[in-house]
PDB file with SEQRES, HELIX, SHEET and CRYST1 records, atoms N, CA, C and O in Angstrom:
SEQRES   1 A   87  MET SER ILE PRO SER LYS GLN LYS THR ILE GLU LYS PHE          
SEQRES   2 A   87  ALA LEU HIS ALA THR ASP THR GLY SER SER GLU VAL GLN          
SEQRES   3 A   87  ILE SER LEU LEU THR GLN ARG ILE ASN GLN LEU THR GLU          
SEQRES   4 A   87  HIS PHE LYS THR HIS GLU LYS ASP PHE HIS SER ARG GLN          
SEQRES   5 A   87  GLY LEU LEU LYS LEU VAL ALA ARG ARG ARG SER LEU ILE          
SEQRES   6 A   87  LYS TYR LEU GLN ARG THR GLY TYR SER ARG TYR LYS THR          
SEQRES   7 A   87  LEU ILE ALA GLU LEU GLY LEU ARG LYS                          
HELIX    1 AA1 LYS A    6  PHE A   13  1                                   8    
HELIX    2 AA2 SER A   23  THR A   43  1                                  21    
HELIX    3 AA3 PHE A   48  THR A   71  1                                  24    
HELIX    4 AA4 TYR A   73  LEU A   83  1                                  11    
CRYST1    1.000    1.000    1.000  90.00  90.00  90.00 P 1           1          
ATOM      1  N   MET A   1       1.200  18.379  -5.553  1.00  0.00           N  
ATOM      2  CA  MET A   1       1.401  17.321  -4.491  1.00  0.00           C  
ATOM      3  C   MET A   1       2.628  16.346  -5.061  1.00  0.00           C  
ATOM      4  O   MET A   1       2.483  15.710  -6.104  1.00  0.00           O  
ATOM      5  N   SER A   2       3.691  16.299  -4.375  1.00  0.00           N  
ATOM      6  CA  SER A   2       4.692  15.399  -4.841  1.00  0.00           C  
ATOM      7  C   SER A   2       4.528  14.011  -4.259  1.00  0.00           C  
ATOM      8  O   SER A   2       4.154  13.853  -3.097  1.00  0.00           O  
ATOM      9  N   ILE A   3       4.813  12.998  -5.080  1.00  0.00           N  
ATOM     10  CA  ILE A   3       4.561  11.664  -4.607  1.00  0.00           C  
ATOM     11  C   ILE A   3       5.801  11.189  -3.808  1.00  0.00           C  
ATOM     12  O   ILE A   3       6.929  11.369  -4.266  1.00  0.00           O  
ATOM     13  N   PRO A   4       5.620  10.655  -2.757  1.00  0.00           N  
ATOM     14  CA  PRO A   4       6.889  10.151  -1.882  1.00  0.00           C  
ATOM     15  C   PRO A   4       7.527   9.099  -2.576  1.00  0.00           C  
ATOM     16  O   PRO A   4       6.867   8.286  -3.221  1.00  0.00           O  
ATOM     17  N   SER A   5       8.811   9.047  -2.493  1.00  0.00           N  
ATOM     18  CA  SER A   5       9.724   7.997  -3.111  1.00  0.00           C  
ATOM     19  C   SER A   5       9.572   6.757  -2.406  1.00  0.00           C  
ATOM     20  O   SER A   5       9.069   6.771  -1.283  1.00  0.00           O  
ATOM     21  N   LYS A   6       9.960   5.655  -2.954  1.00  0.00           N  
ATOM     22  CA  LYS A   6       9.833   4.392  -2.350  1.00  0.00           C  
ATOM     23  C   LYS A   6      10.786   4.327  -1.159  1.00  0.00           C  
ATOM     24  O   LYS A   6      10.419   3.762  -0.129  1.00  0.00           O  
ATOM     25  N   GLN A   7      11.937   4.856  -1.255  1.00  0.00           N  
ATOM     26  CA  GLN A   7      12.796   4.821  -0.059  1.00  0.00           C  
ATOM     27  C   GLN A   7      12.292   5.623   1.150  1.00  0.00           C  
ATOM     28  O   GLN A   7      12.417   5.231   2.310  1.00  0.00           O  
ATOM     29  N   LYS A   8      11.723   6.759   0.791  1.00  0.00           N  
ATOM     30  CA  LYS A   8      11.044   7.482   2.036  1.00  0.00           C  
ATOM     31  C   LYS A   8       9.886   6.741   2.706  1.00  0.00           C  
ATOM     32  O   LYS A   8       9.733   6.778   3.927  1.00  0.00           O  
ATOM     33  N   THR A   9       9.052   6.048   1.863  1.00  0.00           N  
ATOM     34  CA  THR A   9       7.961   5.194   2.244  1.00  0.00           C  
ATOM     35  C   THR A   9       8.472   4.029   3.155  1.00  0.00           C  
ATOM     36  O   THR A   9       7.868   3.685   4.171  1.00  0.00           O  
ATOM     37  N   ILE A  10       9.671   3.427   2.701  1.00  0.00           N  
ATOM     38  CA  ILE A  10      10.235   2.386   3.462  1.00  0.00           C  
ATOM     39  C   ILE A  10      10.677   2.817   4.794  1.00  0.00           C  
ATOM     40  O   ILE A  10      10.407   2.158   5.798  1.00  0.00           O  
ATOM     41  N   GLU A  11      11.384   3.960   4.827  1.00  0.00           N  
ATOM     42  CA  GLU A  11      11.933   4.660   6.062  1.00  0.00           C  
ATOM     43  C   GLU A  11      10.797   4.924   7.080  1.00  0.00           C  
ATOM     44  O   GLU A  11      10.946   4.687   8.279  1.00  0.00           O  
ATOM     45  N   LYS A  12       9.769   5.374   6.606  1.00  0.00           N  
ATOM     46  CA  LYS A  12       8.557   5.692   7.353  1.00  0.00           C  
ATOM     47  C   LYS A  12       7.952   4.625   8.118  1.00  0.00           C  
ATOM     48  O   LYS A  12       7.617   4.767   9.295  1.00  0.00           O  
ATOM     49  N   PHE A  13       7.797   3.465   7.399  1.00  0.00           N  
ATOM     50  CA  PHE A  13       7.079   2.413   7.922  1.00  0.00           C  
ATOM     51  C   PHE A  13       7.805   1.260   8.461  1.00  0.00           C  
ATOM     52  O   PHE A  13       7.193   0.352   9.025  1.00  0.00           O  
ATOM     53  N   ALA A  14       9.218   1.248   8.302  1.00  0.00           N  
ATOM     54  CA  ALA A  14       9.998   0.168   8.697  1.00  0.00           C  
ATOM     55  C   ALA A  14      10.073   0.016  10.219  1.00  0.00           C  
ATOM     56  O   ALA A  14      10.044   0.986  10.976  1.00  0.00           O  
ATOM     57  N   LEU A  15      10.170  -1.263  10.625  1.00  0.00           N  
ATOM     58  CA  LEU A  15      10.150  -1.591  12.006  1.00  0.00           C  
ATOM     59  C   LEU A  15      11.437  -1.383  12.705  1.00  0.00           C  
ATOM     60  O   LEU A  15      11.485  -1.018  13.880  1.00  0.00           O  
ATOM     61  N   HIS A  16      12.542  -1.630  11.934  1.00  0.00           N  
ATOM     62  CA  HIS A  16      13.863  -1.372  12.430  1.00  0.00           C  
ATOM     63  C   HIS A  16      14.715  -0.963  11.200  1.00  0.00           C  
ATOM     64  O   HIS A  16      14.204  -0.954  10.080  1.00  0.00           O  
ATOM     65  N   ALA A  17      15.960  -0.638  11.396  1.00  0.00           N  
ATOM     66  CA  ALA A  17      16.756  -0.103  10.468  1.00  0.00           C  
ATOM     67  C   ALA A  17      16.897  -0.687   9.102  1.00  0.00           C  
ATOM     68  O   ALA A  17      16.861  -0.020   8.067  1.00  0.00           O  
ATOM     69  N   THR A  18      17.065  -2.012   9.172  1.00  0.00           N  
ATOM     70  CA  THR A  18      17.183  -2.788   7.797  1.00  0.00           C  
ATOM     71  C   THR A  18      15.890  -3.432   7.360  1.00  0.00           C  
ATOM     72  O   THR A  18      15.921  -4.355   6.547  1.00  0.00           O  
ATOM     73  N   ASP A  19      14.837  -3.021   7.826  1.00  0.00           N  
ATOM     74  CA  ASP A  19      13.537  -3.599   7.429  1.00  0.00           C  
ATOM     75  C   ASP A  19      13.034  -3.126   6.177  1.00  0.00           C  
ATOM     76  O   ASP A  19      12.715  -1.947   6.026  1.00  0.00           O  
ATOM     77  N   THR A  20      12.939  -4.050   5.199  1.00  0.00           N  
ATOM     78  CA  THR A  20      12.344  -3.683   3.830  1.00  0.00           C  
ATOM     79  C   THR A  20      11.161  -4.643   3.462  1.00  0.00           C  
ATOM     80  O   THR A  20      10.541  -4.492   2.409  1.00  0.00           O  
ATOM     81  N   GLY A  21      10.874  -5.608   4.334  1.00  0.00           N  
ATOM     82  CA  GLY A  21       9.806  -6.419   3.767  1.00  0.00           C  
ATOM     83  C   GLY A  21       8.725  -6.821   4.788  1.00  0.00           C  
ATOM     84  O   GLY A  21       7.993  -7.791   4.590  1.00  0.00           O  
ATOM     85  N   SER A  22       8.648  -6.056   5.874  1.00  0.00           N  
ATOM     86  CA  SER A  22       7.609  -6.417   6.932  1.00  0.00           C  
ATOM     87  C   SER A  22       6.190  -5.945   6.276  1.00  0.00           C  
ATOM     88  O   SER A  22       6.090  -5.183   5.315  1.00  0.00           O  
ATOM     89  N   SER A  23       5.211  -6.496   6.923  1.00  0.00           N  
ATOM     90  CA  SER A  23       3.848  -6.346   6.349  1.00  0.00           C  
ATOM     91  C   SER A  23       3.464  -4.829   6.222  1.00  0.00           C  
ATOM     92  O   SER A  23       2.762  -4.445   5.287  1.00  0.00           O  
ATOM     93  N   GLU A  24       3.947  -3.968   7.194  1.00  0.00           N  
ATOM     94  CA  GLU A  24       3.568  -2.557   7.085  1.00  0.00           C  
ATOM     95  C   GLU A  24       4.281  -1.899   5.919  1.00  0.00           C  
ATOM     96  O   GLU A  24       3.674  -1.027   5.297  1.00  0.00           O  
ATOM     97  N   VAL A  25       5.488  -2.229   5.573  1.00  0.00           N  
ATOM     98  CA  VAL A  25       6.110  -1.632   4.445  1.00  0.00           C  
ATOM     99  C   VAL A  25       5.567  -2.113   3.164  1.00  0.00           C  
ATOM    100  O   VAL A  25       5.425  -1.357   2.203  1.00  0.00           O  
ATOM    101  N   GLN A  26       5.252  -3.402   3.141  1.00  0.00           N  
ATOM    102  CA  GLN A  26       4.631  -3.950   1.864  1.00  0.00           C  
ATOM    103  C   GLN A  26       3.312  -3.294   1.580  1.00  0.00           C  
ATOM    104  O   GLN A  26       3.022  -2.926   0.441  1.00  0.00           O  
ATOM    105  N   ILE A  27       2.431  -3.131   2.710  1.00  0.00           N  
ATOM    106  CA  ILE A  27       1.141  -2.497   2.476  1.00  0.00           C  
ATOM    107  C   ILE A  27       1.368  -1.141   2.059  1.00  0.00           C  
ATOM    108  O   ILE A  27       0.725  -0.725   1.095  1.00  0.00           O  
ATOM    109  N   SER A  28       2.236  -0.348   2.677  1.00  0.00           N  
ATOM    110  CA  SER A  28       2.382   0.984   2.299  1.00  0.00           C  
ATOM    111  C   SER A  28       2.882   1.154   0.902  1.00  0.00           C  
ATOM    112  O   SER A  28       2.433   2.082   0.228  1.00  0.00           O  
ATOM    113  N   LEU A  29       3.737   0.371   0.429  1.00  0.00           N  
ATOM    114  CA  LEU A  29       4.248   0.445  -0.955  1.00  0.00           C  
ATOM    115  C   LEU A  29       3.173   0.136  -1.892  1.00  0.00           C  
ATOM    116  O   LEU A  29       3.013   0.817  -2.904  1.00  0.00           O  
ATOM    117  N   LEU A  30       2.356  -0.955  -1.577  1.00  0.00           N  
ATOM    118  CA  LEU A  30       1.206  -1.302  -2.461  1.00  0.00           C  
ATOM    119  C   LEU A  30       0.243  -0.100  -2.481  1.00  0.00           C  
ATOM    120  O   LEU A  30      -0.257   0.278  -3.540  1.00  0.00           O  
ATOM    121  N   THR A  31      -0.008   0.488  -1.323  1.00  0.00           N  
ATOM    122  CA  THR A  31      -0.924   1.665  -1.317  1.00  0.00           C  
ATOM    123  C   THR A  31      -0.438   2.785  -2.234  1.00  0.00           C  
ATOM    124  O   THR A  31      -1.170   3.367  -3.035  1.00  0.00           O  
ATOM    125  N   GLN A  32       0.832   3.030  -2.053  1.00  0.00           N  
ATOM    126  CA  GLN A  32       1.475   4.016  -2.968  1.00  0.00           C  
ATOM    127  C   GLN A  32       1.274   3.790  -4.384  1.00  0.00           C  
ATOM    128  O   GLN A  32       0.878   4.691  -5.124  1.00  0.00           O  
ATOM    129  N   ARG A  33       1.555   2.524  -4.819  1.00  0.00           N  
ATOM    130  CA  ARG A  33       1.495   2.242  -6.269  1.00  0.00           C  
ATOM    131  C   ARG A  33      -0.076   2.195  -6.669  1.00  0.00           C  
ATOM    132  O   ARG A  33      -0.417   2.504  -7.810  1.00  0.00           O  
ATOM    133  N   ILE A  34      -0.985   1.813  -5.727  1.00  0.00           N  
ATOM    134  CA  ILE A  34      -2.357   1.763  -6.135  1.00  0.00           C  
ATOM    135  C   ILE A  34      -2.927   3.206  -6.410  1.00  0.00           C  
ATOM    136  O   ILE A  34      -3.681   3.461  -7.348  1.00  0.00           O  
ATOM    137  N   ASN A  35      -2.483   4.112  -5.491  1.00  0.00           N  
ATOM    138  CA  ASN A  35      -2.765   5.524  -5.709  1.00  0.00           C  
ATOM    139  C   ASN A  35      -2.266   6.142  -6.879  1.00  0.00           C  
ATOM    140  O   ASN A  35      -2.918   7.031  -7.427  1.00  0.00           O  
ATOM    141  N   GLN A  36      -1.074   5.725  -7.359  1.00  0.00           N  
ATOM    142  CA  GLN A  36      -0.489   6.183  -8.522  1.00  0.00           C  
ATOM    143  C   GLN A  36      -1.312   5.648  -9.833  1.00  0.00           C  
ATOM    144  O   GLN A  36      -1.543   6.336 -10.827  1.00  0.00           O  
ATOM    145  N   LEU A  37      -1.695   4.335  -9.649  1.00  0.00           N  
ATOM    146  CA  LEU A  37      -2.508   3.834 -10.918  1.00  0.00           C  
ATOM    147  C   LEU A  37      -3.867   4.504 -10.864  1.00  0.00           C  
ATOM    148  O   LEU A  37      -4.467   4.759 -11.908  1.00  0.00           O  
ATOM    149  N   THR A  38      -4.339   4.780  -9.733  1.00  0.00           N  
ATOM    150  CA  THR A  38      -5.757   5.460  -9.648  1.00  0.00           C  
ATOM    151  C   THR A  38      -5.761   6.786 -10.330  1.00  0.00           C  
ATOM    152  O   THR A  38      -6.706   7.156 -11.027  1.00  0.00           O  
ATOM    153  N   GLU A  39      -4.606   7.546 -10.100  1.00  0.00           N  
ATOM    154  CA  GLU A  39      -4.441   8.838 -10.867  1.00  0.00           C  
ATOM    155  C   GLU A  39      -4.253   8.655 -12.414  1.00  0.00           C  
ATOM    156  O   GLU A  39      -4.690   9.435 -13.260  1.00  0.00           O  
ATOM    157  N   HIS A  40      -3.559   7.543 -12.652  1.00  0.00           N  
ATOM    158  CA  HIS A  40      -3.354   7.231 -14.177  1.00  0.00           C  
ATOM    159  C   HIS A  40      -4.688   6.917 -14.848  1.00  0.00           C  
ATOM    160  O   HIS A  40      -4.797   7.246 -16.029  1.00  0.00           O  
ATOM    161  N   PHE A  41      -5.695   6.335 -14.255  1.00  0.00           N  
ATOM    162  CA  PHE A  41      -6.864   6.012 -14.676  1.00  0.00           C  
ATOM    163  C   PHE A  41      -7.822   7.114 -15.003  1.00  0.00           C  
ATOM    164  O   PHE A  41      -8.719   6.983 -15.836  1.00  0.00           O  
ATOM    165  N   LYS A  42      -7.586   8.265 -14.278  1.00  0.00           N  
ATOM    166  CA  LYS A  42      -8.361   9.452 -14.463  1.00  0.00           C  
ATOM    167  C   LYS A  42      -8.151  10.038 -15.856  1.00  0.00           C  
ATOM    168  O   LYS A  42      -9.024  10.704 -16.412  1.00  0.00           O  
ATOM    169  N   THR A  43      -6.980   9.773 -16.394  1.00  0.00           N  
ATOM    170  CA  THR A  43      -6.817  10.299 -17.748  1.00  0.00           C  
ATOM    171  C   THR A  43      -6.727   9.261 -18.845  1.00  0.00           C  
ATOM    172  O   THR A  43      -6.896   9.580 -20.022  1.00  0.00           O  
ATOM    173  N   HIS A  44      -6.455   7.986 -18.458  1.00  0.00           N  
ATOM    174  CA  HIS A  44      -6.456   6.910 -19.447  1.00  0.00           C  
ATOM    175  C   HIS A  44      -7.599   5.933 -18.992  1.00  0.00           C  
ATOM    176  O   HIS A  44      -7.324   4.957 -18.293  1.00  0.00           O  
ATOM    177  N   GLU A  45      -8.777   6.180 -19.361  1.00  0.00           N  
ATOM    178  CA  GLU A  45      -9.890   5.334 -18.782  1.00  0.00           C  
ATOM    179  C   GLU A  45     -10.050   4.058 -19.584  1.00  0.00           C  
ATOM    180  O   GLU A  45     -10.859   3.218 -19.193  1.00  0.00           O  
ATOM    181  N   LYS A  46      -9.352   3.862 -20.649  1.00  0.00           N  
ATOM    182  CA  LYS A  46      -9.533   2.641 -21.428  1.00  0.00           C  
ATOM    183  C   LYS A  46      -8.334   1.631 -21.350  1.00  0.00           C  
ATOM    184  O   LYS A  46      -8.217   0.657 -22.093  1.00  0.00           O  
ATOM    185  N   ASP A  47      -7.455   1.987 -20.354  1.00  0.00           N  
ATOM    186  CA  ASP A  47      -6.309   1.259 -20.189  1.00  0.00           C  
ATOM    187  C   ASP A  47      -6.657  -0.037 -19.314  1.00  0.00           C  
ATOM    188  O   ASP A  47      -6.482  -0.045 -18.095  1.00  0.00           O  
ATOM    189  N   PHE A  48      -7.135  -1.071 -19.984  1.00  0.00           N  
ATOM    190  CA  PHE A  48      -7.718  -2.241 -19.283  1.00  0.00           C  
ATOM    191  C   PHE A  48      -6.609  -3.164 -18.823  1.00  0.00           C  
ATOM    192  O   PHE A  48      -6.773  -3.926 -17.871  1.00  0.00           O  
ATOM    193  N   HIS A  49      -5.461  -3.089 -19.518  1.00  0.00           N  
ATOM    194  CA  HIS A  49      -4.270  -3.941 -19.051  1.00  0.00           C  
ATOM    195  C   HIS A  49      -3.745  -3.551 -17.621  1.00  0.00           C  
ATOM    196  O   HIS A  49      -3.470  -4.331 -16.710  1.00  0.00           O  
ATOM    197  N   SER A  50      -3.666  -2.201 -17.617  1.00  0.00           N  
ATOM    198  CA  SER A  50      -3.081  -1.773 -16.310  1.00  0.00           C  
ATOM    199  C   SER A  50      -4.235  -1.840 -15.239  1.00  0.00           C  
ATOM    200  O   SER A  50      -3.909  -1.870 -14.053  1.00  0.00           O  
ATOM    201  N   ARG A  51      -5.466  -1.862 -15.564  1.00  0.00           N  
ATOM    202  CA  ARG A  51      -6.528  -2.058 -14.679  1.00  0.00           C  
ATOM    203  C   ARG A  51      -6.448  -3.437 -14.039  1.00  0.00           C  
ATOM    204  O   ARG A  51      -6.638  -3.623 -12.837  1.00  0.00           O  
ATOM    205  N   GLN A  52      -6.154  -4.395 -14.919  1.00  0.00           N  
ATOM    206  CA  GLN A  52      -6.011  -5.681 -14.335  1.00  0.00           C  
ATOM    207  C   GLN A  52      -4.916  -5.789 -13.319  1.00  0.00           C  
ATOM    208  O   GLN A  52      -5.096  -6.417 -12.276  1.00  0.00           O  
ATOM    209  N   GLY A  53      -3.764  -5.182 -13.603  1.00  0.00           N  
ATOM    210  CA  GLY A  53      -2.700  -5.151 -12.603  1.00  0.00           C  
ATOM    211  C   GLY A  53      -3.084  -4.412 -11.221  1.00  0.00           C  
ATOM    212  O   GLY A  53      -2.665  -4.767 -10.119  1.00  0.00           O  
ATOM    213  N   LEU A  54      -3.873  -3.424 -11.438  1.00  0.00           N  
ATOM    214  CA  LEU A  54      -4.450  -2.647 -10.219  1.00  0.00           C  
ATOM    215  C   LEU A  54      -5.245  -3.648  -9.461  1.00  0.00           C  
ATOM    216  O   LEU A  54      -5.114  -3.663  -8.238  1.00  0.00           O  
ATOM    217  N   LEU A  55      -6.010  -4.441 -10.007  1.00  0.00           N  
ATOM    218  CA  LEU A  55      -6.950  -5.367  -9.217  1.00  0.00           C  
ATOM    219  C   LEU A  55      -6.063  -6.399  -8.415  1.00  0.00           C  
ATOM    220  O   LEU A  55      -6.323  -6.788  -7.276  1.00  0.00           O  
ATOM    221  N   LYS A  56      -5.024  -6.769  -9.143  1.00  0.00           N  
ATOM    222  CA  LYS A  56      -4.086  -7.733  -8.536  1.00  0.00           C  
ATOM    223  C   LYS A  56      -3.382  -7.089  -7.205  1.00  0.00           C  
ATOM    224  O   LYS A  56      -3.289  -7.674  -6.126  1.00  0.00           O  
ATOM    225  N   LEU A  57      -2.955  -5.912  -7.459  1.00  0.00           N  
ATOM    226  CA  LEU A  57      -2.403  -5.148  -6.474  1.00  0.00           C  
ATOM    227  C   LEU A  57      -3.348  -4.978  -5.215  1.00  0.00           C  
ATOM    228  O   LEU A  57      -2.909  -5.153  -4.078  1.00  0.00           O  
ATOM    229  N   VAL A  58      -4.542  -4.662  -5.442  1.00  0.00           N  
ATOM    230  CA  VAL A  58      -5.595  -4.559  -4.508  1.00  0.00           C  
ATOM    231  C   VAL A  58      -5.788  -5.745  -3.699  1.00  0.00           C  
ATOM    232  O   VAL A  58      -5.928  -5.672  -2.478  1.00  0.00           O  
ATOM    233  N   ALA A  59      -5.801  -6.882  -4.370  1.00  0.00           N  
ATOM    234  CA  ALA A  59      -6.100  -8.151  -3.811  1.00  0.00           C  
ATOM    235  C   ALA A  59      -4.943  -8.535  -2.953  1.00  0.00           C  
ATOM    236  O   ALA A  59      -5.162  -9.067  -1.864  1.00  0.00           O  
ATOM    237  N   ARG A  60      -3.683  -8.298  -3.377  1.00  0.00           N  
ATOM    238  CA  ARG A  60      -2.454  -8.619  -2.487  1.00  0.00           C  
ATOM    239  C   ARG A  60      -2.466  -7.755  -1.226  1.00  0.00           C  
ATOM    240  O   ARG A  60      -2.244  -8.220  -0.109  1.00  0.00           O  
ATOM    241  N   ARG A  61      -2.738  -6.461  -1.471  1.00  0.00           N  
ATOM    242  CA  ARG A  61      -2.798  -5.521  -0.254  1.00  0.00           C  
ATOM    243  C   ARG A  61      -3.894  -6.092   0.759  1.00  0.00           C  
ATOM    244  O   ARG A  61      -3.611  -6.191   1.953  1.00  0.00           O  
ATOM    245  N   ARG A  62      -5.121  -6.458   0.281  1.00  0.00           N  
ATOM    246  CA  ARG A  62      -6.084  -6.858   1.066  1.00  0.00           C  
ATOM    247  C   ARG A  62      -5.673  -8.180   1.861  1.00  0.00           C  
ATOM    248  O   ARG A  62      -6.080  -8.283   3.019  1.00  0.00           O  
ATOM    249  N   SER A  63      -4.958  -9.112   1.358  1.00  0.00           N  
ATOM    250  CA  SER A  63      -4.546 -10.249   1.959  1.00  0.00           C  
ATOM    251  C   SER A  63      -3.437  -9.926   3.021  1.00  0.00           C  
ATOM    252  O   SER A  63      -3.397 -10.584   4.061  1.00  0.00           O  
ATOM    253  N   LEU A  64      -2.586  -8.976   2.788  1.00  0.00           N  
ATOM    254  CA  LEU A  64      -1.608  -8.527   3.682  1.00  0.00           C  
ATOM    255  C   LEU A  64      -2.225  -7.898   4.829  1.00  0.00           C  
ATOM    256  O   LEU A  64      -1.817  -8.151   5.963  1.00  0.00           O  
ATOM    257  N   ILE A  65      -3.259  -7.029   4.600  1.00  0.00           N  
ATOM    258  CA  ILE A  65      -4.066  -6.350   5.605  1.00  0.00           C  
ATOM    259  C   ILE A  65      -4.731  -7.348   6.569  1.00  0.00           C  
ATOM    260  O   ILE A  65      -4.835  -7.156   7.781  1.00  0.00           O  
ATOM    261  N   LYS A  66      -5.158  -8.405   5.924  1.00  0.00           N  
ATOM    262  CA  LYS A  66      -6.026  -9.425   6.771  1.00  0.00           C  
ATOM    263  C   LYS A  66      -4.967 -10.063   7.688  1.00  0.00           C  
ATOM    264  O   LYS A  66      -5.237 -10.295   8.867  1.00  0.00           O  
ATOM    265  N   TYR A  67      -3.788 -10.343   7.167  1.00  0.00           N  
ATOM    266  CA  TYR A  67      -2.668 -11.036   7.921  1.00  0.00           C  
ATOM    267  C   TYR A  67      -2.243 -10.246   9.104  1.00  0.00           C  
ATOM    268  O   TYR A  67      -2.058 -10.758  10.208  1.00  0.00           O  
ATOM    269  N   LEU A  68      -2.084  -8.888   8.821  1.00  0.00           N  
ATOM    270  CA  LEU A  68      -1.628  -7.979   9.765  1.00  0.00           C  
ATOM    271  C   LEU A  68      -2.691  -7.903  10.918  1.00  0.00           C  
ATOM    272  O   LEU A  68      -2.374  -7.831  12.105  1.00  0.00           O  
ATOM    273  N   GLN A  69      -3.854  -7.924  10.503  1.00  0.00           N  
ATOM    274  CA  GLN A  69      -5.013  -7.773  11.548  1.00  0.00           C  
ATOM    275  C   GLN A  69      -5.052  -8.969  12.285  1.00  0.00           C  
ATOM    276  O   GLN A  69      -5.385  -8.803  13.459  1.00  0.00           O  
ATOM    277  N   ARG A  70      -4.786 -10.241  11.912  1.00  0.00           N  
ATOM    278  CA  ARG A  70      -4.722 -11.495  12.637  1.00  0.00           C  
ATOM    279  C   ARG A  70      -3.585 -11.447  13.530  1.00  0.00           C  
ATOM    280  O   ARG A  70      -3.735 -11.834  14.688  1.00  0.00           O  
ATOM    281  N   THR A  71      -2.390 -10.989  13.101  1.00  0.00           N  
ATOM    282  CA  THR A  71      -1.191 -11.237  13.959  1.00  0.00           C  
ATOM    283  C   THR A  71      -0.769 -10.124  14.816  1.00  0.00           C  
ATOM    284  O   THR A  71      -0.097 -10.393  15.812  1.00  0.00           O  
ATOM    285  N   GLY A  72      -1.104  -8.807  14.532  1.00  0.00           N  
ATOM    286  CA  GLY A  72      -0.709  -7.701  15.320  1.00  0.00           C  
ATOM    287  C   GLY A  72      -1.835  -6.474  15.130  1.00  0.00           C  
ATOM    288  O   GLY A  72      -1.698  -5.512  14.373  1.00  0.00           O  
ATOM    289  N   TYR A  73      -2.842  -6.708  15.894  1.00  0.00           N  
ATOM    290  CA  TYR A  73      -4.136  -5.839  15.788  1.00  0.00           C  
ATOM    291  C   TYR A  73      -3.618  -4.323  15.983  1.00  0.00           C  
ATOM    292  O   TYR A  73      -3.883  -3.463  15.143  1.00  0.00           O  
ATOM    293  N   SER A  74      -2.917  -4.067  17.063  1.00  0.00           N  
ATOM    294  CA  SER A  74      -2.552  -2.729  17.292  1.00  0.00           C  
ATOM    295  C   SER A  74      -1.597  -2.169  16.229  1.00  0.00           C  
ATOM    296  O   SER A  74      -1.707  -0.967  15.984  1.00  0.00           O  
ATOM    297  N   ARG A  75      -0.698  -2.862  15.582  1.00  0.00           N  
ATOM    298  CA  ARG A  75       0.038  -2.391  14.359  1.00  0.00           C  
ATOM    299  C   ARG A  75      -0.854  -2.152  13.287  1.00  0.00           C  
ATOM    300  O   ARG A  75      -0.681  -1.168  12.567  1.00  0.00           O  
ATOM    301  N   TYR A  76      -1.864  -3.003  13.083  1.00  0.00           N  
ATOM    302  CA  TYR A  76      -2.894  -2.889  11.987  1.00  0.00           C  
ATOM    303  C   TYR A  76      -3.659  -1.630  12.134  1.00  0.00           C  
ATOM    304  O   TYR A  76      -3.898  -0.938  11.144  1.00  0.00           O  
ATOM    305  N   LYS A  77      -4.091  -1.269  13.432  1.00  0.00           N  
ATOM    306  CA  LYS A  77      -4.996  -0.116  13.593  1.00  0.00           C  
ATOM    307  C   LYS A  77      -4.055   1.193  13.332  1.00  0.00           C  
ATOM    308  O   LYS A  77      -4.584   2.200  12.861  1.00  0.00           O  
ATOM    309  N   THR A  78      -2.841   1.180  13.597  1.00  0.00           N  
ATOM    310  CA  THR A  78      -1.933   2.343  13.436  1.00  0.00           C  
ATOM    311  C   THR A  78      -1.789   2.561  11.961  1.00  0.00           C  
ATOM    312  O   THR A  78      -1.887   3.660  11.416  1.00  0.00           O  
ATOM    313  N   LEU A  79      -1.533   1.360  11.328  1.00  0.00           N  
ATOM    314  CA  LEU A  79      -1.213   1.534   9.909  1.00  0.00           C  
ATOM    315  C   LEU A  79      -2.392   1.983   9.089  1.00  0.00           C  
ATOM    316  O   LEU A  79      -2.256   2.782   8.163  1.00  0.00           O  
ATOM    317  N   ILE A  80      -3.543   1.468   9.432  1.00  0.00           N  
ATOM    318  CA  ILE A  80      -4.872   1.770   8.649  1.00  0.00           C  
ATOM    319  C   ILE A  80      -5.049   3.307   8.904  1.00  0.00           C  
ATOM    320  O   ILE A  80      -5.360   4.011   7.943  1.00  0.00           O  
ATOM    321  N   ALA A  81      -4.872   3.863  10.121  1.00  0.00           N  
ATOM    322  CA  ALA A  81      -5.145   5.245  10.369  1.00  0.00           C  
ATOM    323  C   ALA A  81      -4.143   6.134   9.671  1.00  0.00           C  
ATOM    324  O   ALA A  81      -4.509   7.208   9.192  1.00  0.00           O  
ATOM    325  N   GLU A  82      -2.835   5.703   9.594  1.00  0.00           N  
ATOM    326  CA  GLU A  82      -1.713   6.417   8.972  1.00  0.00           C  
ATOM    327  C   GLU A  82      -1.864   6.488   7.521  1.00  0.00           C  
ATOM    328  O   GLU A  82      -1.511   7.497   6.909  1.00  0.00           O  
ATOM    329  N   LEU A  83      -2.417   5.373   6.883  1.00  0.00           N  
ATOM    330  CA  LEU A  83      -2.514   5.375   5.449  1.00  0.00           C  
ATOM    331  C   LEU A  83      -3.778   5.916   4.921  1.00  0.00           C  
ATOM    332  O   LEU A  83      -3.933   6.167   3.726  1.00  0.00           O  
ATOM    333  N   GLY A  84      -4.712   6.099   5.856  1.00  0.00           N  
ATOM    334  CA  GLY A  84      -5.977   6.657   5.541  1.00  0.00           C  
ATOM    335  C   GLY A  84      -6.962   5.736   4.876  1.00  0.00           C  
ATOM    336  O   GLY A  84      -7.872   6.159   4.164  1.00  0.00           O  
ATOM    337  N   LEU A  85      -6.738   4.370   5.147  1.00  0.00           N  
ATOM    338  CA  LEU A  85      -7.581   3.424   4.480  1.00  0.00           C  
ATOM    339  C   LEU A  85      -8.935   3.269   5.359  1.00  0.00           C  
ATOM    340  O   LEU A  85      -8.918   3.510   6.566  1.00  0.00           O  
ATOM    341  N   ARG A  86      -9.975   2.901   4.761  1.00  0.00           N  
ATOM    342  CA  ARG A  86     -11.224   2.953   5.242  1.00  0.00           C  
ATOM    343  C   ARG A  86     -11.690   1.922   6.336  1.00  0.00           C  
ATOM    344  O   ARG A  86     -12.791   2.023   6.879  1.00  0.00           O  
ATOM    345  N   LYS A  87     -10.753   0.887   6.640  1.00  0.00           N  
ATOM    346  CA  LYS A  87     -11.109  -0.107   7.535  1.00  0.00           C  
ATOM    347  C   LYS A  87     -10.939   0.366   8.995  1.00  0.00           C  
ATOM    348  O   LYS A  87     -11.211  -0.393   9.925  1.00  0.00           O  
TER     349      LYS A  87                                                      
END                                                                             
C-alpha cells in the first residue's frame, strides 16, 4: 500500500484551486500523519518522544473536527465518511 503524497491529499480535499489551509485539508493531512506514526509505533514501541507528538497531532485534529462540526455540518459528515474516522 503506497502512502499518498501531501500534494495529492491537498488536491483531493481542497475546496478550490488554491486552497491549502481549509479545515478539511488540515484534518486530512493530520490524519495522514497520524496514520504514518501509528505504523511507526508497530515496530518502535518504545519511541515515547514521537508518541508525545502523536498525542499533540490527535488533539489538534480533534479540535479542528469540532470546529468543522459546528460551522459546516454537511462538510463534516462528508469528511468523516471519506477519511473513515469513527464519528
